[in-house]
N, C-alpha and C positions, 0 to 999 in steps of 0.2 A: 614556529608553526609549520605544520606540515602541509604540503600540497598532496595532489592526488598522484597518479601514476607517473606523470612526466616531471613533477615538482616545479612547474611553471603556472602562474596564476592565470596566464592567457591559453593555457593548454587544456584539451578536454580532461575532464575528471576521470575517465576511463578511456583508454585508447581502443582501437579495434582489436588489437591482439589480445588484450586483457578480456575483453567482451567475448571474443571466440573461445579463449581458455575457459570462462565461466560456463559459456553454453556446452563446451565438451564435457566439463566435469558434471554438469547436470545431467547430460545425457548418459554419462557413464554410471552415475548412481541410480538412474531410473532403470537402466539395463541391468544393473546387479541387484536391483530389488530393494535398494535402501532408500529410494526415493518414494514418495507418495504415490501408491498405486491407484487410489481412487481418483478418476479422471473427471468427476463432475463437480464443478464449482456450485452449479445450480442444483436445486433439490429436484430429483426426478419427478414428473408429474405437474410441473408449474404451468404447462400450457397444453392446449387442446389442439388435437389432430385428427383428421380423418383418414389416418393411414394405417395399414396393417403391418406387422413385423414383430421380431422379436423385441423384448425388453418394452412393449407399450401396453399399457394398463387400460382396460377397458372401463369406460366411464358411463355413457349413456347412448341413447339412440336420439336422432333428430331428424326432422323432415328432410328428405332429399331436395337439393336446390341445384337449378341447371348449372352444369359444369363440374359437379362432384364426381369422383371416380366411382363408377359403378361397382368395382371390386370390393368396396367398402360397404356394400348394401346389407342391410340387416333384413334378411329375406324372412325370418320368423315373425318379426314385428310387422313387416309389410303385410304378410299374409294374415296376421290377426286383425290389422286394422283396415286393410284395403287401401292404404296410402304407402307411398315409397318412403321408407325410412333408411338412414344411414347410421353406421356404427361410429361412434366418436370415442377416440382413445386420448389418454394423456401420453404426450411423447416426450422423450429426453432430448432437450436442446443441447447444442453445444455450450460448454460453460462460458461465464463471463468473468473477468476479473479486472478491477480498476484500480490502478496504483496512484497514490498521491505522494508525490516526492517533494519534500521540503527543501526549497533551494533559496530560502530567506538569508538575511544578514547574519543571524545568530548560528546558523548551519555553516557558515563559511568560517570555521574555526577549527583547529586541532593541534594538540601538542604531542601526541604519539601515535604512530602507525599512519594516520590520514586524516584528512578532514572529516568532520560529521557528514557533510554533504556528499562526500565521496563513499563513505560507508553507506548512506542512504541509497546511493545509486546501485552500489554492489548487492544490497539486500533486495532492492527492486530488480535487478538483473537475475538473481536466482529464482525470485518468484516468477517473473515473466518467462523466463525460459522452461521452466517447470510446466507453466500453463501452455506454453508455446508446443511443447512436445506432446501436450494432450490435445492439440488442435483446437485450443480455446480461443475465445475472443478476448484480447487484452488491449486496454486503453490506458491513458494516464492523464493525470493533471499535475503541471509543474507549478507548485506553489512558489512563487517569486514576483517581484515588482512587475505589474503588467499581467501576470499569469499566462498560462498557456495550456490548451487542452488538447491532448494527441488523440485522434479518433481510434476507436477500436478497430482492431484488425487480428488475423490469425495467422499461426505459423511462426516458426522460429526466425524466419528471415523477417518477417515484419516486427518482431520482438526487437530484432537488431537495429531496425531503424528507429524504433521507439526509444531504445536505450541511448542511441547516439545523441537524440535531442535532449535526453536527460542528463547526459554527460557533457554538455555544452561548458564552456569555460566559466568559472565562478570566481571572477576578481572581487576584492573588498567592494562593499556598496558605500555610496556617499549618502549624506543625510536625506536629501530630496528622495533618493531611491528607497530608503527605509520607510519613508511616511508613505509611499504608494502601495505598499505591500497589502495584500488582502488580510482582514482580520479572519479569525476562526469561523465567525458567524457568516462572513462573505462567503468563505470557502464552503461552508455547509449549503448555503443557498445555491451555489453554482453546481455542486454535486447533485443536489435535489433535482436540478433542472436537467442536467445532461447525462446522468447514469441511469439504466435501467432498474427498476425497483428490486429485481431478483438478482442483481450482480453481488459479488463479493467485493468489498472494497477494503484495501490495505493502506493505511495512511502511516508514512515513514517520517518521522519528525523528532525534534527534541521537545516540542511542545513547551517551550519556554514562556510563551505568552499566555498559555491556557490558565484560566482561573475558574472559579466557581461560577461566574456568570455565564460561562459558556456551557454550562450543564444541559440546559434546554435544547440547544443545537446538537449537542452530542447524543442526548437521548433521542431527538428526533430522527438522526442519521441511523442510530441503532434500530429503530423500529421500521425503518424503510429497508435496511441492508444488512446482510452479514458482515459486521464491521469489525475490523482488527486494526489495533494501534501498536506500532512498532516505535519505541521511543530510543533514540539514538544520543548517548552521552559521551564526552570526552572523559577520560579518566581523572583529569584535573578538576572536572566539575563535580566528581565523586568525592576526591580526596584532595585537598589543596596541597601541593608539593611544597617542599622547603626550598626556596630559591633566594631566600633572603630579602631585603627590602625591595619592593618592585611596584611600578605603576602599572595599572591595568585599565584598558579601555574597553567598555561595554560594546561588543560587536553589533548589538541590536540598536543602542541609542547614542553610541559614541561618548558617553559620559566616563570621566576618569576617575580613578580612585588609588591612593596610595595605601599599600597593605605590606606589613612586615611578616612574611610568610615563614620567618625563622622563629617566630614566636610560637610555642607549642599550643598556648591558649586560644590564639588566634585561629590555628589549623583546626584545633578541636571544635571551636565554637562554629566555624565553617562547616566542618563535618556533619555536625548536629543539625544545622539549618537545612543542609543538602539531603540529608536523609528524611528529615520532616516533609520537605517538599514533595520529594519522590513517593513518600507514604501518603500525603494528601492527593496526589495525583492518581495514584492507585485506587484510592478510595472513590474518586469522582469517576473514573472509568467503571468501576465496579458497579457504582450506584446507577450508571446509564446502561449497564449491561454489556459493556464493550470489553473485550479481552485485551489487556495491555502486556506487550511484551517488551521487556528492557534490556538493552544491550549497550555496549560502549564500541568505540571505534576499533577496538583489537578483537571483537567478537566474530567468530567465523559465521559467515551468513548462512551457511548450510544448516546450522544448529536450529535456525529459526523455522525451518520447514516442519520439524517436529512439533514445535510449539504451536505453530499457526494451524497445522493440518491434524494435530493430535495424534501424530504416530509415536 
């Protein structure tokens, strides 16, 4: 099993040097024009404002209220009605991005390159720094036993603090810790309570426990937010490697199973099961109107920018 940058279960998944390197690479790509140039995560015009300026769309006039800026007065409407009116515009607000990083037991596994949870944090780092360079508001939910919500903040320095929290050590979980994890339904409820409706949410997980019963929650989130799902898989979960007879422990439940991986029929059957499960999950996400981006622990996180932002 692979660990993160340091190779120690008690060490951060990504250290400060690695985070700084990712931030620098994001900055270079943005400067070179290869990163996403659209800096708005929210759709322009979602909020009203009584301000004038470039990039603001006029919506309507309303009665003047004490304390309003007189520079926004609608003099034509005022003259026509005999009452003081103000011009109301729709204003572009700073973008909002909320990252959900799965740090549960099943993510603390890896056979090549890195742990799934380490890859999840790398993906989150690319997305967070990309938003941070756009002066976006970035927050996060750490999906793990007990759970944790990192409040939204702006700027690259704040993103670095957020990612340090997401990079906290991920030692294997015991049985009691596994049972204290939020279900997907509980996660959806917390997101609905904590995240503004106009935010973009990106959930980075293996979605191992997701099933058809979670479709109503998934659909509800998709109606409230611009929701993206990034599924992180280990290569061994896609295609069973030939390592001979082996005993496997389910990292989520702790159950043991003896499997002869040298048997071609066993590997073929596993491959079919894995492909069918991934296909079913793609159908569930599509049915809910959610874009699903699938990758492995060996995927370059920067390639996901194109998929998520449509570049």
